[in-house]
C-alpha atoms as one frame of an Amber mdcrd trajectory, in Angstrom:
protein
  97.020 110.037 101.200  97.746 108.029 103.960 100.173 106.193 105.497  99.550
 102.420 106.578 101.792  99.433 108.188 101.592  96.255 105.569 102.586  92.930
 106.650 105.890  91.946 106.976 107.139  95.032 103.824 106.834  97.820 106.285
 105.187 101.455 105.802 102.593 101.799 102.663 101.608 104.700 100.775  97.462
 104.300 100.230  95.016 106.874  98.339  92.860 108.597 100.720  90.952 109.433
  97.022  90.907 108.751  93.526  93.240 109.662  90.881  93.273 110.505  87.095
  96.535 108.968  84.985  98.505 112.355  84.682  97.147 113.600  88.037 100.034
 115.140  90.573 100.294 113.220  93.482 102.536 114.868  96.023 105.412 116.827
  95.654 108.255 115.942  97.644 110.867 118.890  98.614 113.802 117.109  99.031
 117.363 117.365 101.224 120.108 117.134  98.654 123.270 115.264 100.329 126.923
 115.058  99.074 128.361 112.144  97.437 130.895 111.977 100.786 126.789 111.848
 102.727 125.567 109.118 100.607 129.031 107.465 100.992 127.993 107.349 105.297
 124.848 106.311 104.569 125.312 103.513 102.331 126.070 101.566 104.906 122.796
 102.506 107.493 119.162 101.543 107.670 118.867 104.733 105.150 120.260 103.259
 102.399 117.409 101.682 101.663 115.259 105.284 101.058 117.163 107.662  99.481
 116.614 108.181  95.368 119.717 109.061  93.140 120.514 112.979  92.920 122.499
 114.367  89.947 126.448 112.984  90.028 126.717 110.966  92.657 124.774 112.709
  95.375 121.811 111.469  96.974 118.203 113.251  98.376 116.591 111.946 100.886
 112.221 112.835 100.133 110.180 114.674 102.555 106.228 113.968 103.129 105.633
 110.418 101.854 108.887 110.614  99.211 110.159 107.984 100.526 107.481 105.764
 101.887 106.551 104.831  98.528 106.331 100.793  97.916 108.015  99.252  94.146
 106.382  97.695  91.783 106.889  96.700  88.458 103.290  97.127  87.543 103.364
 100.532  89.366 100.422 102.532  89.312 102.896 105.996  89.494 105.450 107.133
  88.495 107.854 110.024  89.628 110.359 112.603  87.771 113.248 114.444  89.485
 112.392 118.188  89.358 116.408 119.210  89.674 116.003 123.291  89.537 113.156
 122.919  92.310 114.646 120.002  94.447 111.802 118.517  93.892 110.293 114.820
  93.143 107.359 114.355  91.862 104.654 111.517  91.815 102.391 111.984  89.050
  99.725 108.536  88.324 100.223 106.861  85.351  96.601 105.058  85.182  93.494
 105.587  87.406  94.189 105.095  91.374  91.260 104.252  93.589  90.550 105.771
  96.830  92.341 102.825  98.851  94.600 101.279  96.417  98.492 101.816  97.764
 100.226 103.927  94.964 103.332 102.002  94.401 106.524 102.962  91.968 109.124
 101.630  90.268 111.733 102.071  91.626 114.737 102.233  88.910 112.753 105.233
  87.745 111.176 103.598  84.358 108.238 102.271  84.936 108.508  99.258  82.321
 111.942  98.592  83.388 112.065  94.838  85.045 115.543  95.969  86.051 116.575
  93.796  89.013 116.861  95.518  92.488 119.266  95.634  95.458 116.548  93.407
  97.493 114.034  90.607  96.540 110.827  92.061  94.937 107.972  89.607  94.273
 107.371  90.470  90.441
């Protein structure tokens, strides 16, 4: 994978090889944040980059984990492996080298629930 600048969006993660549906793209270790820490970063730019973790905690995904962009028609999904403290990214359809890897930030690849920012569907 490689991270590239995408116009006015910011950064995105792009495949440098082909992936097939169900291939593991990346296992990202996380830094777990307490509820208190989460509340503090809610007032910062990091708010846009963390995952909910457990009941009221948060997680910063290492590797490329906090750089995957959102899509309502994603080509990948993420699964939280709480016992391993890992967020796993898995292809849900074939992804070709050069394609951006996108997930649905709602956690469910088919969810159309509105997000906290404006999204081009």
